[in-house]
Structures are given as structure tokens and as C-alpha cells.
C-alpha positions, 0 to 999 in steps of 0.5 A: 465515483465512489460508493457509500461504503468506499467513502466511509472507508476513505474517511476512516483512513484519513481520520487515522492520518499517516502517509500509508493511509493516504496511499491506501485511500487512492486504492480504495477509491479505485475499487481495491480491497486493502489490508494494512500492516500485513504479516509480510516483512517490508510490505505496508499494504496489500491491494486486491481487485479481482485477479489484480493483487499488489504488495505495496511499499510506501517510501516517504521519508527523506533518507537513503534506502539500502538494497536489503530493504527492497530485496526483502520487499521483493522476496515477500512479494514473490513468496505470495505471488503478488505484483510489487509496487513502490510508491514514492510519496513526498516532495523531495 
């Protein structure tokens, strides 16, 4: 069950479109506060709920990702002390 405010935020994110916004809506529905496009390299969004703090990277394109991209993401997460989460989105 979502609150009115969460529903409003979810609808705004879905209006904007995009895969990252769709992933963000799942975290909003779960009660997290989100920040899109943070100033951390390689991080797509940050989700915070109480003491749970996540840096999230969404992989949605059909391409190979090199180690350096993921290492930059992990380094950014360690720098701020958040738990890294990689979301694989898509059909293939």
C-alpha cells in the first residue's frame, strides 16, 4: 500500500519515462527516498530508508560492460559508505 505522496512521485517518474525512472518507482513504492542523477560517477540513483542506504546502477542496454565501469561504481559506493546494487533490466 502506497501513500498519496508516494503515488504522486511514482506517477511523475513514470511520466518522465526511462528505465532508471521505472526502477526508481519500485524503490519509492517500498518506502525509500530516492535521488536521481547524484554527483557520484557511475551511480544512477541513490535510495535511502532509515539506516539502509543504496547506490544503484541500472544496466539496461544490450552491450558488454567492462570492468572499469563497475570498478568506478564500486569505488563511488565505498567512498560514501553505501551498499552497491546492480539492477539488470530488460529481456536479454
